[in-house]
VMD Tcl script that draws the C-alpha trace (Angstrom):
set ca {
  {1.79 -14.53 -16.71}
  {-1.69 -13.24 -17.26}
  {-0.83 -9.54 -16.92}
  {-3.64 -8.41 -19.19}
  {-6.13 -9.47 -16.54}
  {-5.04 -6.51 -14.46}
  {-5.92 -3.85 -17.03}
  {-9.43 -2.45 -17.01}
  {-11.19 -4.08 -19.94}
  {-14.62 -2.90 -20.93}
  {-16.22 -5.97 -22.40}
  {-18.95 -8.39 -21.40}
  {-17.50 -11.81 -20.65}
  {-18.79 -15.03 -22.14}
  {-21.21 -17.22 -20.23}
  {-19.63 -19.15 -17.37}
  {-19.57 -22.92 -16.96}
  {-19.80 -25.20 -13.98}
  {-21.53 -22.80 -11.56}
  {-22.81 -24.00 -8.21}
  {-26.15 -22.87 -6.82}
  {-25.16 -23.15 -3.15}
  {-26.70 -20.34 -1.11}
  {-23.84 -18.59 0.68}
  {-25.03 -15.00 0.46}
  {-27.49 -12.75 2.24}
  {-29.64 -9.79 1.25}
  {-28.03 -6.35 1.30}
  {-29.06 -4.18 4.28}
  {-31.61 -1.50 3.47}
  {-29.29 1.20 4.85}
  {-26.80 0.67 2.01}
  {-26.34 3.79 -0.14}
  {-24.09 4.03 -3.20}
  {-23.08 7.48 -4.50}
  {-20.96 8.32 -7.53}
  {-18.64 11.17 -6.54}
  {-16.79 11.95 -9.75}
  {-15.75 10.86 -13.21}
  {-12.22 10.39 -14.53}
  {-11.14 11.14 -18.08}
  {-12.18 14.78 -17.72}
  {-8.71 16.26 -17.27}
  {-8.13 14.51 -13.94}
  {-6.41 11.34 -15.15}
  {-7.54 8.05 -16.62}
  {-7.87 4.51 -15.23}
  {-7.50 4.63 -11.45}
  {-6.11 1.23 -10.45}
  {-5.51 1.37 -6.71}
  {-7.34 1.96 -3.44}
  {-7.63 5.51 -2.17}
  {-5.97 6.67 1.05}
  {-7.15 9.29 3.55}
  {-4.88 12.25 4.27}
  {-4.45 14.31 7.41}
  {-6.81 16.91 5.94}
  {-9.67 14.39 5.69}
  {-9.46 14.29 1.89}
  {-8.79 11.19 -0.20}
  {-5.67 10.72 -2.32}
  {-4.90 8.36 -5.17}
  {-3.28 7.82 -8.54}
  {-4.35 7.13 -12.11}
  {-2.21 5.03 -14.42}
  {-2.64 7.40 -17.35}
  {-3.11 11.10 -17.94}
  {-2.57 13.55 -20.77}
  {0.27 13.08 -23.23}
  {2.83 11.63 -22.58}
  {0.45 9.60 -20.43}
  {2.64 9.53 -17.33}
  {-0.34 9.32 -14.97}
  {-1.57 11.54 -12.18}
  {-1.65 11.82 -8.42}
  {-4.85 13.48 -7.24}
  {-6.74 14.73 -4.21}
  {-10.48 14.26 -3.91}
  {-12.74 15.70 -1.24}
  {-15.33 13.36 0.33}
  {-17.91 15.10 -1.86}
  {-16.01 14.54 -5.12}
  {-14.02 17.71 -5.93}
  {-10.69 16.89 -7.61}
  {-7.31 18.61 -7.73}
  {-4.03 17.36 -9.25}
  {-0.34 17.43 -8.34}
  {2.62 18.19 -10.60}
  {6.17 16.81 -10.60}
  {8.89 19.20 -9.51}
  {11.40 17.76 -12.03}
  {11.58 18.38 -15.76}
  {14.41 16.15 -17.03}
  {13.70 13.21 -19.34}
  {12.11 10.22 -17.57}
  {12.51 11.72 -14.10}
  {8.82 11.31 -13.37}
  {8.39 7.65 -14.16}
  {5.11 6.52 -15.69}
  {2.01 4.53 -14.76}
  {1.63 4.70 -10.96}
  {-0.53 1.58 -10.58}
  {0.03 1.01 -6.88}
  {-1.49 4.05 -5.20}
  {-0.12 5.87 -2.17}
  {0.77 5.39 1.48}
  {0.60 8.17 4.09}
  {3.79 8.17 6.16}
  {4.53 9.49 9.62}
  {6.25 12.58 8.15}
  {2.92 13.67 6.66}
  {3.99 12.95 3.06}
  {2.63 10.30 0.71}
  {4.86 7.79 -1.06}
  {4.25 5.59 -4.09}
  {5.82 3.78 -7.03}
  {5.58 3.93 -10.81}
  {5.58 0.84 -13.00}
  {7.78 2.26 -15.76}
  {10.18 5.09 -16.49}
  {12.70 6.81 -14.29}
  {16.30 7.41 -15.29}
  {18.03 4.37 -13.81}
  {21.36 3.94 -15.58}
  {20.66 0.32 -16.57}
  {17.03 0.71 -17.55}
  {16.25 -0.56 -21.06}
  {14.78 2.36 -22.97}
  {13.39 -0.01 -25.58}
  {10.97 -1.75 -23.24}
  {10.02 1.00 -20.79}
  {10.02 -0.66 -17.34}
  {12.36 0.38 -14.62}
  {10.13 2.41 -12.39}
  {10.56 4.83 -9.51}
  {9.74 5.53 -5.88}
  {8.23 8.99 -5.50}
  {7.16 11.35 -2.75}
  {4.01 13.47 -2.77}
  {4.13 16.56 -0.60}
  {0.73 18.26 -0.70}
  {2.39 21.68 -0.78}
  {5.31 21.20 -3.19}
  {3.97 18.31 -5.32}
  {5.67 15.17 -6.62}
  {9.36 14.31 -6.67}
  {11.28 11.13 -7.50}
  {13.38 9.77 -4.63}
  {14.66 6.55 -6.27}
  {15.05 5.19 -9.80}
  {15.02 1.41 -10.23}
  {17.57 -0.21 -12.55}
  {20.24 2.00 -11.01}
  {22.34 -1.15 -10.47}
  {23.89 -3.40 -13.10}
  {21.34 -5.78 -14.68}
  {18.62 -4.13 -12.58}
  {19.75 -6.09 -9.53}
  {17.90 -3.49 -7.45}
  {14.58 -4.45 -9.08}
  {12.64 -3.65 -12.21}
  {9.12 -3.66 -13.61}
  {6.96 -2.57 -10.65}
  {3.78 -4.14 -11.98}
  {2.10 -4.30 -8.59}
  {-1.29 -3.23 -7.35}
  {-0.67 -2.50 -3.71}
  {1.05 0.51 -2.19}
  {4.25 0.73 -0.24}
  {4.02 0.34 3.52}
  {5.90 2.14 6.26}
  {7.49 -0.20 8.76}
  {7.83 0.31 12.47}
  {11.43 1.43 11.84}
  {10.19 4.34 9.69}
  {11.43 2.85 6.43}
  {9.29 2.10 3.39}
  {8.92 -1.49 2.23}
  {7.77 -2.85 -1.12}
  {8.29 -5.36 -3.91}
  {9.22 -5.37 -7.59}
  {7.81 -8.00 -9.93}
  {11.00 -8.17 -12.03}
  {14.69 -7.55 -11.70}
  {16.88 -8.70 -8.86}
  {19.72 -11.18 -9.08}
  {17.55 -13.74 -10.90}
  {15.16 -11.45 -12.77}
  {12.16 -12.74 -10.80}
  {11.48 -9.83 -8.48}
  {12.66 -8.41 -5.19}
  {11.65 -7.26 -1.74}
  {13.18 -3.90 -0.83}
  {13.30 -1.26 1.85}
  {13.87 2.44 1.26}
  {14.34 5.39 3.51}
  {12.06 8.36 2.95}
  {15.18 10.13 1.68}
  {15.59 7.59 -1.14}
  {18.31 5.16 0.03}
  {17.22 1.72 -1.20}
  {18.27 -1.70 0.09}
  {17.36 -4.96 -1.64}
  {16.32 -7.39 1.08}
  {15.67 -10.42 -1.11}
  {15.86 -11.51 -4.74}
  {13.38 -14.24 -5.63}
  {14.90 -17.41 -7.09}
  {13.46 -20.12 -9.31}
  {12.99 -22.45 -6.34}
  {10.63 -19.94 -4.68}
  {7.51 -18.12 -5.73}
  {8.22 -15.16 -7.98}
  {6.66 -12.01 -9.47}
  {5.24 -10.51 -6.25}
  {2.43 -8.25 -7.50}
  {0.83 -7.70 -4.11}
  {2.25 -5.35 -1.51}
  {3.55 -6.22 1.94}
  {2.11 -6.02 5.43}
  {4.03 -5.80 8.68}
  {2.29 -7.98 11.24}
  {2.29 -7.46 14.99}
  {5.18 -9.95 15.28}
  {7.37 -7.46 13.40}
  {7.79 -9.65 10.31}
  {6.69 -8.74 6.80}
  {4.23 -10.90 4.87}
  {3.34 -10.94 1.20}
  {2.39 -13.04 -1.80}
  {3.86 -13.97 -5.16}
  {1.63 -14.32 -8.20}
  {3.76 -16.95 -9.93}
  {5.98 -19.88 -9.03}
  {5.30 -22.07 -6.07}
  {5.10 -25.83 -5.74}
  {1.42 -26.56 -5.11}
  {0.70 -30.25 -5.72}
  {-1.99 -29.49 -8.33}
  {-0.35 -26.50 -9.99}
  {0.06 -27.80 -13.54}
  {1.36 -24.49 -14.89}
  {4.02 -24.06 -12.22}
  {2.83 -20.48 -11.73}
  {0.20 -20.48 -8.99}
  {1.84 -18.31 -6.36}
  {2.77 -18.42 -2.71}
  {2.37 -16.70 0.65}
  {5.70 -15.77 2.23}
  {7.16 -14.31 5.40}
  {10.29 -12.18 5.38}
  {12.10 -10.62 8.30}
  {13.12 -6.95 8.09}
  {16.68 -8.28 7.70}
  {15.74 -10.31 4.59}
  {15.29 -13.93 5.68}
  {12.42 -15.36 3.61}
  {10.20 -18.35 4.41}
  {7.48 -19.73 2.13}
  {4.34 -20.30 4.23}
  {1.97 -21.69 1.60}
  {1.95 -22.83 -2.04}
  {-1.33 -22.27 -3.87}
  {-3.07 -25.01 -5.87}
  {-2.19 -27.47 -3.13}
  {-5.80 -28.72 -3.22}
  {-7.51 -30.65 -6.01}
  {-8.68 -28.44 -8.89}
  {-7.03 -25.53 -7.08}
  {-9.96 -25.28 -4.67}
  {-7.64 -23.23 -2.43}
  {-7.25 -20.64 -5.19}
  {-4.20 -19.39 -7.02}
  {-2.65 -16.21 -8.42}
  {-3.04 -13.98 -5.32}
  {-3.40 -10.25 -5.79}
  {-3.32 -7.21 -3.51}
  {-1.92 -6.82 -0.03}
  {-2.58 -9.22 2.80}
  {-4.26 -7.71 5.85}
  {-3.97 -8.74 9.48}
  {-7.31 -9.31 11.13}
  {-8.26 -8.46 14.67}
  {-7.77 -12.16 15.47}
  {-4.11 -11.97 14.44}
  {-4.55 -14.09 11.32}
  {-3.70 -12.85 7.82}
  {-6.36 -12.51 5.11}
  {-6.06 -12.13 1.36}
  {-7.58 -12.93 -2.02}
  {-6.78 -14.97 -5.09}
  {-8.22 -14.06 -8.47}
  {-8.27 -17.61 -9.85}
  {-9.38 -20.96 -8.53}
  {-11.71 -21.79 -5.65}
  {-14.22 -24.51 -4.84}
  {-16.35 -23.83 -7.92}
  {-13.66 -24.44 -10.52}
  {-13.22 -27.70 -12.39}
  {-9.71 -27.18 -13.76}
  {-6.82 -24.77 -13.28}
  {-8.34 -22.37 -15.81}
  {-11.24 -20.49 -14.24}
  {-10.82 -17.05 -12.73}
  {-13.43 -17.09 -9.98}
  {-11.17 -16.55 -6.98}
  {-11.24 -16.85 -3.21}
  {-10.90 -15.05 0.09}
  {-8.51 -16.94 2.34}
  {-6.97 -16.69 5.78}
  {-3.62 -17.99 6.93}
  {-1.95 -17.95 10.31}
  {1.51 -16.47 10.67}
  {2.76 -20.05 11.05}
  {1.17 -21.16 7.75}
  {-2.16 -22.85 8.57}
  {-4.36 -22.09 5.55}
  {-8.17 -21.89 5.26}
  {-10.44 -20.82 2.39}
  {-13.00 -18.40 3.83}
  {-15.06 -17.96 0.64}
  {-15.03 -19.21 -2.95}
  {-16.61 -16.88 -5.51}
  {-19.15 -17.90 -8.13}
  {-21.04 -19.87 -5.49}
  {-24.37 -18.62 -6.87}
  {-25.99 -19.22 -10.25}
  {-24.48 -17.04 -12.99}
  {-21.89 -15.83 -10.45}
  {-24.41 -13.47 -8.87}
  {-22.03 -13.14 -5.92}
  {-19.28 -11.87 -8.24}
  {-15.87 -13.23 -9.13}
  {-12.26 -12.12 -9.65}
  {-11.95 -10.18 -6.36}
  {-9.96 -6.94 -6.24}
  {-9.07 -6.87 -2.54}
  {-10.48 -6.84 1.00}
  {-10.26 -4.85 4.21}
  {-11.52 -5.44 7.73}
  {-13.82 -2.58 8.67}
  {-14.61 -1.01 12.03}
  {-17.51 -3.46 12.57}
  {-15.18 -6.47 12.30}
  {-16.56 -7.65 8.96}
  {-14.59 -7.83 5.73}
  {-15.50 -5.63 2.76}
  {-14.29 -5.76 -0.79}
  {-14.98 -5.66 -4.50}
  {-15.09 -8.07 -7.42}
  {-14.22 -7.02 -10.96}
  {-16.78 -9.20 -12.64}
  {-20.06 -10.96 -11.96}
  {-23.10 -9.78 -10.04}
  {-26.85 -10.22 -10.19}
  {-27.19 -8.49 -13.58}
  {-26.52 -10.16 -16.90}
  {-23.84 -7.59 -17.65}
  {-21.57 -8.75 -14.84}
  {-19.61 -5.54 -14.29}
  {-18.60 -6.27 -10.70}
  {-19.85 -6.01 -7.13}
  {-19.16 -4.61 -3.69}
  {-19.59 -7.11 -0.87}
  {-19.48 -7.76 2.87}
  {-18.09 -11.02 4.22}
  {-18.40 -12.22 7.81}
  {-15.65 -14.13 9.60}
  {-17.88 -17.20 9.23}
  {-17.80 -16.90 5.44}
  {-21.29 -15.50 4.78}
  {-21.22 -13.06 1.86}
  {-23.65 -10.21 1.24}
  {-23.64 -8.33 -2.06}
  {-23.97 -4.61 -1.27}
  {-23.91 -3.17 -4.79}
  {-24.02 -4.41 -8.39}
  {-22.30 -2.16 -10.92}
  {-23.87 -1.11 -14.20}
  {-27.24 -2.84 -13.68}
  {-28.49 -1.69 -17.08}
  {-25.35 -2.71 -18.93}
  {-23.95 -0.58 -21.72}
  {-20.40 0.24 -22.80}
  {-19.91 3.27 -20.56}
  {-21.63 2.43 -17.25}
  {-22.26 5.96 -15.98}
  {-21.77 5.05 -12.29}
  {-18.73 2.88 -12.95}
  {-17.75 -0.74 -13.56}
  {-14.94 -3.13 -12.60}
  {-14.28 -1.67 -9.13}
  {-10.95 -1.64 -7.30}
  {-10.48 -2.41 -3.60}
  {-12.17 -0.20 -0.98}
  {-10.86 2.02 1.79}
  {-12.89 2.97 4.88}
  {-12.78 6.67 5.74}
  {-12.86 7.79 9.36}
  {-16.41 9.03 8.73}
  {-17.40 5.34 8.56}
  {-18.08 5.33 4.81}
  {-16.26 3.30 2.18}
  {-14.60 4.98 -0.79}
  {-13.32 3.52 -4.01}
  {-12.66 3.87 -7.72}
  {-13.82 1.89 -10.73}
  {-13.74 1.79 -14.50}
  {-16.58 3.00 -16.69}
  {-18.16 6.41 -16.31}
  {-19.05 9.16 -18.75}
  {-15.60 10.68 -19.14}
  {-13.43 10.21 -22.22}
  {-14.27 6.69 -23.42}
  {-15.32 5.72 -19.89}
  {-12.04 6.08 -18.04}
  {-13.26 5.60 -14.48}
  {-15.31 6.88 -11.56}
  {-14.93 7.56 -7.84}
  {-17.68 6.50 -5.47}
  {-18.82 6.30 -1.83}
  {-20.64 3.39 -0.20}
  {-22.45 3.89 3.09}
  {-23.67 0.93 5.15}
  {-24.48 2.86 8.33}
  {-21.18 2.45 10.17}
  {-20.18 5.19 12.60}
  {-17.11 7.44 12.71}
  {-13.84 6.27 14.25}
  {-10.19 7.30 14.51}
  {-7.17 5.76 12.84}
  {-3.46 6.01 13.62}
  {-1.11 6.58 10.68}
  {1.43 4.16 12.17}
  {0.30 0.85 13.63}
  {2.85 0.81 16.42}
  {5.17 3.04 18.40}
  {7.31 3.21 21.50}
  {6.51 5.20 24.63}
  {7.44 8.81 23.95}
  {7.00 8.59 20.17}
  {4.72 10.94 18.25}
  {1.66 9.51 16.54}
  {-0.64 11.10 13.95}
  {-4.32 10.31 14.53}
  {-6.81 10.75 11.69}
  {-10.47 11.39 12.36}
  {-13.60 13.33 11.47}
  {-15.08 16.26 13.40}
  {-12.54 16.12 16.23}
  {-12.77 19.86 17.00}
  {-12.91 20.43 20.76}
  {-11.27 17.08 21.61}
  {-10.68 16.94 25.36}
  {-8.66 13.75 25.78}
  {-6.68 11.06 23.96}
  {-5.95 7.70 25.56}
  {-3.86 4.70 24.51}
  {-5.65 1.66 25.94}
  {-6.79 3.82 28.82}
  {-3.53 5.72 29.45}
  {-3.96 9.48 29.00}
  {-1.71 11.08 26.39}
  {-0.52 14.63 25.74}
  {-1.87 15.76 22.38}
  {-2.27 18.67 19.99}
  {-5.41 19.24 17.94}
  {-3.98 20.21 14.54}
  {-7.36 20.38 12.79}
  {-10.77 18.79 12.89}
  {-9.27 15.82 11.00}
  {-5.81 15.50 12.61}
  {-4.39 15.10 16.11}
  {-0.75 14.51 17.05}
  {-0.27 12.63 20.31}
  {2.66 11.33 22.35}
  {2.51 7.69 23.42}
  {2.28 7.95 27.22}
  {4.24 6.16 29.90}
  {2.33 3.08 31.02}
  {0.53 2.63 27.70}
  {-0.18 -0.93 26.60}
  {-1.31 -2.39 23.31}
  {-4.97 -1.63 22.63}
  {-7.37 0.92 21.15}
  {-6.78 4.65 20.89}
  {-9.78 6.70 22.06}
  {-10.42 10.38 21.35}
  {-13.08 12.16 23.41}
  {-14.90 15.02 21.66}
  {-17.93 17.17 22.55}
  {-20.00 14.90 20.30}
  {-18.84 11.65 21.91}
  {-15.93 9.23 21.86}
  {-14.15 7.98 18.75}
  {-12.37 4.64 19.03}
  {-9.63 3.45 16.69}
  {-10.51 0.79 14.15}
  {-7.40 -1.22 15.11}
  {-5.35 -1.74 18.22}
  {-2.19 0.33 18.49}
  {0.84 -1.83 19.33}
  {3.29 -0.53 21.93}
  {6.78 -1.43 20.75}
  {10.04 -1.57 22.70}
}
mol new
graphics top color blue
foreach p $ca { graphics top sphere $p radius 0.5 }
foreach p [lrange $ca 0 end-1] q [lrange $ca 1 end] { graphics top cylinder $p $q radius 0.2 }
display resetview
């Protein structure tokens, strides 16, 4: 496994071979504005490795993999203008905190955040000599951090081990948290698990040698109620000479797993391999994701250019874009993740490449037709520190319409990361914390400047609601509501949700 690829490495890569000059990109819009918001390594943690998430207060929350000695890592809050504050653990016993929270956070319907750590914890069967194990933790913005589950609490770490993943937990429609471990389980190849917010964990599936294994990316629950994810290794793609190219899988909430696609099925792995990050479900119902290796511009199973792909829930696979399509990989390569924004286009980041010789990464827009526009090149002047950042992680879109993210580089201690904002002129919208709910259930709605809101509708059906703050509304799903957008009417106009809200039974 090429785990070292996932650490932030500050080095200029060697010149690339076999690059196509096909024109598949467009000029960045003039309205694009990039702003550095803050620098890590200044007492606020080091090496942020996951997308940010918006809280009910309108601020952004995230994690850093390292912090001060003993380098357990941090959870932090950042205002949209770049002011940081940190959270402490409420426990003091040895290993109770876990270490290295790579995967970031998820905001749950109870108003708390949840996340995982890669190592540590006090699971009874954790090997102290090699550190992994890991934990599930809760972040309450008032009381701080607390561990709710320690992995390796079962013999031989049958409950999972080694949470080396780069995507957060998700909350399912049943209120439980779902995630993956890259190690442990009955065969030592990783697991899929569910956990209550109170810390009761259930292993849904242990990956076996006949399947993909080492699921680094997180899960998504699609509108059909099933969970979908990827494995970084294993698989049976026809052109996968290493035997470790990865898969896309479907798993029911009860634990029945089906492999939908094996990467490196195409010659020279033109379909990509080694997927990373969470899948997303597009407005068209299809699933979208990225691979960090392979693509149409590789010549052997050895180049890390990567792809953006889409796959139907029944397994029909299409490559939407292959990176390094331009000379010198001006369009970037080794993608970090994608999202579908409120305008229907996909936005994301690449770790490497770009129009500059330094090749410290890009931010991009991608249409559903596969046309890519580079929006920002990191570190255009090169240099070992890159004051505005380098090697960006995946983006999140705030309800103000702007994109927010983190990257390596910066002017902190040895260049340990930055936080930034990217504006492309998109307007404000609202977002529901949960993607679905039954009639009569309570839903948290996130937004910006919602003071004075006069109505909330679910696909046109009026709902009873409470304005908690300018950034939070709680609403009750009304009788007669059908699947569709949530709309909040304010004195300044209407705010429409970026995704349809699904009415469940």
